C-alpha positions as CSV (number, residue, x, y, z in Angstrom):
1,M,-41.2,7.1,19.6
2,E,-37.9,7.7,17.9
3,R,-35.1,5.9,19.7
4,R,-32.3,8.0,21.2
5,F,-28.8,6.8,20.6
6,D,-25.6,7.5,22.6
7,Y,-23.9,8.5,19.5
8,D,-24.7,9.4,15.9
9,L,-21.8,7.2,14.6
10,V,-19.5,4.6,16.2
11,V,-16.4,3.7,14.3
12,L,-14.6,0.4,14.8
13,G,-10.8,0.9,14.1
14,C,-8.8,4.1,13.9
15,G,-6.5,3.4,11.0
16,P,-6.7,5.7,8.0
17,A,-10.4,4.8,7.1
18,G,-11.5,5.1,10.8
19,E,-9.8,8.3,11.4
20,R,-11.1,10.2,8.3
21,G,-14.5,8.7,8.5
22,A,-14.9,10.0,12.1
23,A,-13.5,13.3,11.3
24,Q,-15.9,13.7,8.4
25,A,-18.9,12.8,10.5
26,A,-17.8,15.3,13.3
27,Y,-17.1,18.0,10.8
28,F,-20.8,17.9,9.9
29,G,-21.8,18.2,13.5
30,H,-22.4,14.5,14.5
31,R,-21.4,13.0,17.7
32,V,-18.8,10.2,17.1
33,L,-17.1,7.6,19.0
34,V,-14.0,5.6,17.8
35,V,-13.2,2.4,19.3
36,E,-9.5,1.1,18.7
37,A,-8.4,-2.2,20.1
38,A,-4.6,-1.3,20.0
39,P,-3.0,1.0,22.7
40,E,-2.5,3.8,20.2
41,P,-4.5,4.7,17.2
42,G,-3.2,4.5,13.6
43,G,-3.7,0.9,12.7
44,A,-1.4,-1.3,10.6
45,A,-0.7,1.8,8.4
46,V,1.1,3.6,11.3
47,H,2.5,0.8,13.5
48,T,3.3,-2.3,11.3
49,G,2.7,-1.5,7.6
50,T,2.6,1.5,5.5
51,L,4.7,4.0,7.5
52,P,7.1,1.6,9.2
53,S,8.0,0.0,5.9
54,K,8.5,3.2,4.2
55,T,10.6,4.5,7.0
56,L,12.7,1.4,6.7
57,R,13.0,2.0,3.1
58,E,14.4,5.6,3.4
59,T,16.6,4.6,6.2
60,A,18.0,1.7,4.3
61,I,18.7,3.9,1.3
62,Y,20.4,6.5,3.5
63,L,22.5,4.2,5.6
64,S,23.5,2.0,2.6
65,G,24.5,5.0,0.4
66,Y,22.3,3.5,-2.3
67,R,21.6,6.9,-4.0
68,Q,25.3,7.6,-4.0
69,R,26.5,4.3,-5.5
70,E,28.6,4.6,-8.5
71,L,27.9,8.5,-8.6
72,Y,31.0,10.3,-9.7
73,G,32.9,7.1,-9.0
74,V,31.9,7.0,-5.3
75,S,30.6,3.9,-3.8
76,V,29.4,4.0,-0.3
77,Q,29.2,0.7,1.7
78,L,27.5,0.1,5.0
79,E,30.2,-1.2,7.2
80,D,28.2,-2.8,10.1
81,A,24.8,-3.7,9.0
82,H,23.9,-5.0,12.3
83,A,24.6,-1.8,14.0
84,A,22.0,-0.1,11.8
85,V,19.2,-2.2,13.2
86,P,18.6,-0.1,16.4
87,R,18.7,3.1,14.3
88,L,16.1,1.6,12.0
89,I,13.9,0.6,14.8
90,A,14.4,4.0,16.6
91,R,13.3,5.8,13.5
92,K,10.3,3.6,13.0
93,D,9.1,4.1,16.5
94,A,9.7,7.8,16.4
95,I,7.5,8.2,13.3
96,A,4.8,6.0,14.7
97,A,4.7,7.8,17.9
98,H,4.5,11.2,16.0
99,E,1.7,10.0,13.8
100,S,-0.2,8.6,16.8
101,L,-0.1,12.0,18.3
102,R,-1.3,13.6,15.2
103,I,-4.3,11.4,15.1
104,R,-5.2,11.9,18.6
105,A,-5.0,15.7,18.1
106,N,-7.0,15.6,14.9
107,L,-9.8,13.6,16.5
108,A,-9.9,16.0,19.6
109,K,-9.9,18.9,17.3
110,H,-13.1,17.5,15.7
111,G,-14.8,16.7,19.1
112,V,-14.3,12.9,18.4
113,E,-14.2,10.6,21.5
114,L,-11.6,7.9,21.3
115,V,-11.7,4.8,23.5
116,Q,-9.2,1.8,23.7
117,G,-11.0,-1.5,23.6
118,A,-12.2,-4.3,21.4
119,G,-15.6,-3.7,19.9
120,R,-18.2,-6.3,18.8
121,F,-21.7,-6.2,17.7
122,V,-24.7,-7.0,20.1
123,D,-27.2,-5.9,17.4
124,A,-27.2,-3.5,14.5
125,H,-27.3,-0.3,16.7
126,T,-25.4,-1.7,19.8
127,V,-21.7,-2.3,20.2
128,Q,-20.0,-3.9,23.2
129,I,-16.7,-2.5,24.1
130,A,-14.2,-4.6,26.2
131,G,-11.4,-2.3,27.5
132,A,-9.1,-1.8,30.5
133,E,-12.0,-0.3,32.5
134,G,-14.3,-3.2,31.9
135,V,-17.1,-4.0,29.5
136,R,-19.7,-1.4,28.4
137,E,-22.3,-1.1,25.7
138,V,-23.1,1.9,23.5
139,S,-25.7,2.6,21.0
140,A,-25.4,4.3,17.7
141,R,-27.5,5.5,14.9
142,F,-24.8,4.2,12.5
143,V,-21.6,2.0,12.8
144,L,-18.6,2.1,10.4
145,V,-16.4,-0.9,10.4
146,A,-12.9,0.0,9.6
147,T,-10.9,-2.7,11.3
148,G,-8.3,-3.2,8.5
149,S,-6.6,-6.4,7.7
150,V,-4.1,-9.0,9.0
151,P,-1.6,-11.0,7.3
152,R,-2.7,-14.6,6.0
153,S,-1.3,-17.5,8.1
154,P,-1.4,-20.8,6.0
155,P,-0.8,-23.9,8.0
156,E,2.4,-24.9,6.0
157,V,4.2,-21.7,7.2
158,P,5.0,-21.9,11.0
159,I,4.5,-18.1,11.8
160,S,4.9,-18.9,15.5
161,E,8.4,-19.9,14.9
162,P,11.0,-17.2,16.2
163,D,12.7,-16.8,12.6
164,V,9.5,-16.9,10.6
165,H,7.7,-13.6,10.2
166,D,4.7,-12.1,8.5
167,S,4.5,-8.5,7.3
168,D,3.0,-7.1,10.5
169,E,6.1,-8.2,12.8
170,V,9.1,-8.4,10.4
171,L,10.4,-5.1,11.7
172,S,10.8,-6.6,15.1
173,L,14.1,-8.2,13.9
174,E,16.9,-7.6,16.2
175,R,19.6,-8.5,13.8
176,L,19.9,-8.5,9.9
177,P,20.1,-12.0,8.6
178,E,22.8,-13.0,6.3
179,R,20.0,-14.7,4.1
180,L,16.4,-14.0,4.1
181,V,13.7,-16.0,1.9
182,V,10.5,-13.9,1.1
183,L,7.6,-16.0,0.1
184,G,5.2,-14.0,-2.1
185,A,6.3,-11.4,-4.7
186,G,3.3,-9.0,-4.3
187,V,3.7,-5.4,-3.3
188,I,4.7,-6.1,0.3
189,G,7.1,-8.9,-0.6
190,C,8.8,-6.8,-3.3
191,E,9.2,-3.8,-1.0
192,Y,10.7,-5.8,1.9
193,A,12.9,-7.7,-0.5
194,C,14.4,-4.5,-1.9
195,M,14.8,-3.0,1.5
196,F,16.8,-5.8,3.1
197,A,18.9,-6.2,-0.1
198,A,19.9,-2.6,0.0
199,L,21.3,-3.4,3.5
200,G,23.5,-6.2,2.3
201,V,21.1,-9.2,3.1
202,K,21.1,-11.9,0.6
203,V,17.5,-12.0,-0.4
204,V,15.7,-14.9,-2.3
205,L,12.2,-13.9,-3.5
206,V,9.8,-16.7,-4.3
207,E,6.5,-16.2,-6.3
208,A,4.1,-18.8,-7.4
209,K,2.9,-16.9,-10.5
210,T,5.1,-16.6,-13.6
211,Q,4.4,-12.9,-14.1
212,F,6.0,-10.3,-12.0
213,L,3.4,-8.0,-10.4
214,P,0.9,-8.7,-13.2
215,F,-1.3,-5.6,-12.5
216,L,1.7,-3.4,-13.6
217,D,2.3,-2.2,-17.2
218,F,4.5,-5.3,-18.5
219,E,7.4,-3.1,-19.5
220,I,7.5,-1.3,-16.0
221,G,7.3,-4.8,-14.4
222,R,10.2,-6.0,-16.5
223,R,12.3,-2.8,-15.6
224,L,11.6,-3.2,-12.0
225,E,12.5,-6.9,-12.1
226,A,15.7,-6.0,-13.7
227,S,16.5,-3.4,-11.2
228,M,15.8,-5.7,-8.2
229,A,18.0,-8.3,-9.7
230,K,20.8,-5.7,-9.9
231,L,20.2,-4.7,-6.3
232,G,21.0,-8.4,-5.5
233,V,17.5,-9.9,-5.1
234,E,17.3,-13.4,-6.5
235,I,13.8,-13.8,-8.0
236,K,12.2,-17.3,-8.4
237,K,9.1,-17.1,-10.5
238,G,6.7,-19.8,-11.1
239,H,7.7,-21.6,-7.9
240,R,5.1,-22.8,-5.3
241,W,6.4,-23.4,-1.9
242,G,5.5,-26.4,0.5
243,S,6.6,-26.9,4.0
244,V,8.9,-24.6,6.1
245,R,10.7,-26.4,9.0
246,R,14.0,-26.2,10.9
247,G,16.9,-28.2,10.0
248,P,19.3,-30.2,12.4
249,D,21.7,-27.2,12.0
250,G,19.1,-24.7,13.2
251,R,18.6,-23.0,9.9
252,L,15.2,-22.7,8.3
253,R,14.4,-24.8,5.2
254,C,11.8,-23.9,2.7
255,E,10.8,-26.7,0.3
256,L,9.7,-25.7,-3.1
257,A,7.2,-27.7,-5.3
258,S,10.1,-28.3,-7.7
259,G,12.0,-30.2,-5.0
260,E,14.5,-27.4,-4.5
261,M,15.4,-26.6,-0.8
262,L,16.1,-23.1,0.2
263,E,18.0,-22.4,3.3
264,C,18.0,-19.2,5.3
265,E,18.3,-17.8,8.9
266,Q,15.0,-15.7,8.5
267,L,11.9,-16.3,6.5
268,L,9.2,-13.6,5.6
269,F,5.7,-14.8,4.6
270,A,4.2,-12.1,2.5
271,A,1.6,-13.7,0.4
272,G,-1.6,-11.9,1.0
273,R,-3.7,-10.4,3.9
274,I,-7.3,-11.1,5.1
275,G,-10.0,-8.7,6.4
276,R,-9.9,-8.2,10.2
277,S,-13.5,-9.2,10.7
278,A,-13.3,-12.1,13.1
279,G,-14.3,-11.2,16.6
280,L,-16.8,-8.5,15.4
281,N,-19.7,-11.0,16.0
282,L,-21.1,-10.1,12.5
283,D,-23.7,-12.9,12.8
284,A,-25.6,-10.7,15.3
285,I,-26.3,-8.3,12.3
286,G,-26.7,-10.7,9.7
287,V,-23.4,-9.9,7.8
288,R,-21.5,-12.6,6.2
289,P,-17.7,-12.1,5.4
290,D,-16.3,-13.6,2.4
291,E,-13.6,-16.5,2.4
292,R,-10.8,-13.9,3.0
293,G,-12.6,-12.1,5.8
294,G,-13.8,-9.2,3.7
295,I,-17.2,-7.6,4.4
296,P,-19.3,-7.1,1.3
297,V,-20.7,-3.6,0.8
298,D,-22.5,-1.8,-2.1
299,G,-21.6,1.4,-3.9
300,S,-22.3,3.5,-0.9
301,Y,-20.1,1.2,1.4
302,R,-23.2,-0.1,3.1
303,T,-23.3,-3.7,4.4
304,S,-26.4,-6.0,4.3
305,A,-27.5,-4.4,7.6
306,P,-28.9,-1.1,6.6
307,N,-27.1,1.2,9.3
308,V,-23.8,-0.7,9.4
309,Y,-21.3,0.5,6.8
310,A,-17.5,-0.6,6.3
311,A,-14.4,0.9,4.5
312,G,-10.8,0.2,4.1
313,D,-8.8,-3.0,4.0
314,V,-11.7,-4.9,5.8
315,I,-13.7,-4.7,2.5
316,G,-10.8,-6.1,0.4
317,F,-9.6,-4.6,-3.0
318,P,-7.8,-2.2,-3.4
319,A,-6.7,-2.2,0.1
320,L,-4.8,1.1,-0.3
321,A,-4.5,3.6,2.7
322,S,-5.1,6.4,0.2
323,V,-8.4,4.8,-1.0
324,S,-9.4,3.6,2.4
325,M,-9.6,7.2,3.6
326,E,-11.7,8.3,0.7
327,Q,-14.1,5.3,1.0
328,A,-14.8,6.2,4.7
329,R,-15.6,9.8,3.8
330,V,-17.9,8.7,1.1
331,A,-19.5,6.1,3.4
332,V,-20.2,8.9,6.1
333,C,-21.7,11.2,3.4
334,H,-24.2,8.4,2.3
335,M,-25.1,7.3,5.7
336,F,-26.0,11.0,6.9
337,G,-27.3,12.2,3.4
338,I,-24.5,14.7,3.3
339,D,-24.4,16.4,-0.2
340,Y,-20.5,16.2,-0.4
341,K,-18.4,13.2,-1.4
342,Q,-20.7,10.8,-3.1
343,A,-18.1,8.6,-4.8
344,V,-14.4,7.6,-4.6
345,G,-12.4,9.1,-7.7
346,D,-12.1,6.8,-10.5
347,T,-8.3,7.5,-11.1
348,L,-6.7,5.5,-8.3
349,P,-2.9,5.7,-8.2
350,Y,-0.7,2.8,-7.0
351,G,2.5,3.6,-5.3
352,I,5.1,0.8,-4.7
353,Y,7.9,1.6,-2.5
354,T,10.5,-0.8,-3.9
355,I,14.0,0.2,-4.9
356,P,13.5,1.8,-7.2
357,E,9.9,3.3,-6.7
358,V,7.1,2.4,-9.1
359,S,3.8,4.4,-9.4
360,C,1.1,4.1,-11.9
361,V,-2.5,5.3,-12.6
362,G,-4.9,4.4,-15.4
363,E,-4.4,2.1,-18.5
364,T,-1.5,-0.1,-19.3
365,E,-0.6,-1.2,-22.7
366,E,-1.8,-4.6,-21.9
367,S,-5.3,-3.3,-20.7
368,C,-5.6,-1.2,-23.8
369,R,-5.1,-4.1,-26.1
370,A,-7.5,-6.3,-24.0
371,R,-10.3,-3.5,-24.3
372,T,-9.2,-2.9,-28.0
373,I,-8.4,0.8,-27.2
374,D,-6.3,2.3,-30.0
375,Y,-3.4,4.0,-28.1
376,V,0.2,5.2,-28.4
377,V,2.9,5.5,-25.8
378,G,5.5,8.1,-25.1
379,R,8.6,7.5,-23.0
380,A,11.3,9.7,-21.3
381,M,14.3,8.2,-19.7
382,Y,15.8,9.6,-16.4
383,A,19.2,9.0,-18.2
384,D,18.3,11.7,-20.5
385,N,17.0,14.0,-17.8
386,A,19.4,16.6,-16.2
387,R,18.1,15.9,-12.8
388,G,18.2,12.2,-13.3
389,L,21.8,12.5,-14.1
390,I,22.5,14.7,-11.0
391,Q,20.8,12.2,-8.7
392,G,22.5,9.3,-10.5
393,D,19.2,7.6,-11.3
394,L,19.9,6.2,-14.8
395,E,17.3,3.5,-14.8
396,G,14.1,5.6,-14.2
397,M,11.4,6.3,-16.9
398,T,8.1,8.3,-17.3
399,K,5.7,6.6,-19.6
400,L,2.4,8.0,-20.9
401,V,-0.4,6.0,-22.5
402,V,-2.4,8.2,-24.9
403,H,-5.7,7.4,-26.7
404,R,-5.0,7.9,-30.4
405,G,-8.2,9.4,-31.4
406,T,-8.7,12.0,-28.7
407,R,-5.1,12.4,-27.7
408,R,-6.3,12.1,-24.0
409,V,-3.9,10.9,-21.5
410,I,-5.3,7.5,-20.2
411,G,-2.4,6.0,-18.3
412,V,0.7,7.3,-16.5
413,H,3.5,4.9,-15.3
414,V,6.7,6.0,-13.6
415,I,9.7,4.0,-12.4
416,G,12.6,5.7,-10.5
417,E,13.2,8.3,-8.0
418,R,10.2,10.1,-6.6
419,A,7.8,8.1,-8.7
420,S,5.0,8.1,-6.1
421,E,5.1,12.0,-6.2
422,L,5.6,12.4,-9.8
423,V,2.6,10.2,-10.9
424,H,0.2,12.8,-9.4
425,I,1.1,15.3,-12.2
426,G,-0.2,12.9,-14.8
427,Q,-3.1,11.9,-12.6
428,A,-4.2,15.5,-12.4
429,V,-4.3,15.9,-16.2
430,M,-6.1,12.6,-16.5
431,H,-8.7,13.5,-13.9
432,L,-9.4,16.7,-15.7
433,G,-9.8,15.0,-19.0
434,G,-6.6,16.6,-20.2
435,R,-4.8,15.8,-23.5
436,L,-1.2,15.1,-24.3
437,D,-0.9,18.9,-25.4
438,A,-1.1,20.0,-21.7
439,F,2.4,18.6,-21.0
440,I,3.8,20.2,-24.2
441,E,2.2,23.6,-23.4
442,M,3.3,23.5,-19.7
443,V,6.6,25.1,-18.4
444,F,8.5,22.9,-16.0
445,N,11.2,23.9,-13.7
446,Y,14.8,22.9,-14.8
447,P,16.3,20.8,-13.9
448,T,13.6,18.6,-12.5
449,L,12.3,15.0,-13.0
450,A,8.9,16.5,-13.7
451,E,10.1,17.7,-16.9
452,S,10.2,14.1,-18.2
453,Y,6.5,14.5,-18.7
454,K,7.3,16.9,-21.6
455,Y,9.6,14.7,-23.3
456,A,7.5,11.7,-22.9
457,A,4.7,13.9,-24.4
458,Y,6.9,14.7,-27.4
459,D,7.8,11.0,-27.8
460,A,4.0,10.3,-27.9
461,L,3.3,12.9,-30.3
462,G,5.8,11.5,-32.6
463,A,4.0,8.1,-32.3
464,L,0.7,9.7,-33.1
465,N,2.1,11.0,-36.4
466,Q,2.9,7.5,-37.4
467,E,0.6,4.9,-39.1
468,P,-1.6,3.2,-36.7
469,R,-0.5,-0.4,-35.8
470,S,-2.5,-3.0,-37.8
């Protein structure tokens, strides 16, 4: 006799992956329950990470007059940075509240039940939920784990100290520090370093690696590094950190492996996140997370327990909200045999919300050389673009990587204003297998930053007419 379940799908976690996975299943007529441990849905993306940090970025740029600096000889300065903090927090909280309401409305529209509580496995088909109304158990045909990630907390960095922060709670600052040390120059560390520097904080960014954001095209990474230095961020590459402790004067002291001592009022540890898998009782279903808390999955996002799937940050790389949503949709289609989304797209864009923005998709010059791909590049500078001049962005650049033999666009890299929006134009051409000629044939609005694609294409066309590099 076939077992009857309370739900077709129970989703653990209501961040980007959990919400989209639940809605996808409900759209195709399945009974879905979402279990979220936090009081409000949205996960780190809404409450502590993606949206709050981007809200801080836009607010910092606006309040500091960053976009107006040196434009027409006008320099706008933030007179009282501390007075800006309540406005930053208020704006962040307003965005989070609005997004939480949107998520609730979306789930309700699809007929998805949302319950607040901590979920853990009893067995592969049973989830125990501990909430405000007590403990109960529910059964499900399938379970999707979408619990996200948490900041890594090494023993040498005392996160419990009042002035030592991780990336999930750094926005709880009540006052802007005079000096901030950021440990870890990954995406999160670089983003926060730029935001605080724009508000007048003296920022020291420490990175153990010698190359700056090594997954970026090297030229783009160098331009970003130079822009951040111009913004006032002091970057220390190739420096490992040791202990963090409080000195007799009350200031924090971070000792580097070189022996150098960095003093600051506040410290942000932003060197990595781990999967939020602890507490799920994965042993009960025979699933063993890796050393960073990540849950191993196959190509359909199924774990070693056949009816349990996982998606989003809890499975590790690439840990992007945009990709997490698609992973969950694909997982749901596989678990229910829905002939719809069967794989996540192979052109995954990265958006880095530093100042200036950086966004990229596809091959870099370095990856082309490593894979012996014969390529050319084309560049268009914002300084030569009418809209770039109007906006005062003289450092931006659109860069195309083009396969020499086929003229296909295989990489797009943008640094500057609206980079994370502009990259999708190039991504669309790449996704459709388009060639360099597409940009040359297109008519772009004038003046726009998007027009930089045409001139980057002309530049690449010129490179194609030259002799191949030996």
